[in-house]
C-alpha angles and dihedrals in degrees: 000000000000122000130191122191132179114181113248093357122053142009126173141144139197126211116200125213119201134206102198104318095333127095108234101168136026119191120202128180094267106013144019141217132218125202135215124194142199103205105315096336125093110235100174136023118186125198120212135180115240086258088063098253113143112240103178144319139217128218119206126206127189141206120240090262091057098255118135111262104177147351122210118199123208127187134196107248110182108302094342138065120233133190108240106169143027122193119191125196123207125196134196118197089345096308126113106248105163139029116189120187117196127189115227125206127175090353092303119120113223106231091209101091134189101232142192117201108200126207121197132207106196106313097338129086103232104172136032121189112198117205121184108205091164102061099011098238116164116273118264128209118209120193122203126202126194145203122227097249124108112266105277092202095063096072088049087063136254091286098136088151091070100033092114112043088208086070090080092130104028141039121234103212094195092065088082087079091066091061095044100062128091095225139030124276109239100172136027116194130188128167095337094316120107138181123203121216123204128187136210123201134182128236090279091053092249115149112256103164148008125195124192123163108321092334123101123189121195128194119201123189132202122212113233 
């Protein structure tokens, strides 16, 4: 189970159900997700309200080397389902170097993307430059700092779609970066503002908690 709490603002949790080693169901406070696979790769995640009404779904495509190439987002609009977003992932020498998010309307992909250009130092992404070609907002540069410990999120699984339990009804495509680095992000800086991240692990070095700002995330494991 994964909990997220923010004092005075937000509390949520997600409980994962497995079939074998694959997550097939994720239960949040007010919604749930189901998962479909091709081999060991998720190819579709569907969001439902607790009443069982479909909210939206995501389709995943992959490169021949197994890296994620794109995510298409579809939403229920009245009696029909419409594609509303396309996210493309670009890699250089096996490292994620660009995320481009395109709005889709009436089946037409808007070429003006909201983009992250990612710079790596060794096996850690150390800088993200955000460019908004859709609304024309000024570029932003985000700097990431790391500890020297192995990435605690990797043993949790490459479940970037559930990293933040508040993402019960959306998918944050940039979270993939957190699972791609060798070490753990301990500080995120942007335009003079910075947030520090701290981690807690158990005796077996499994991740049990992350704190950043006023937000605390807790991971609970069940022995099978």
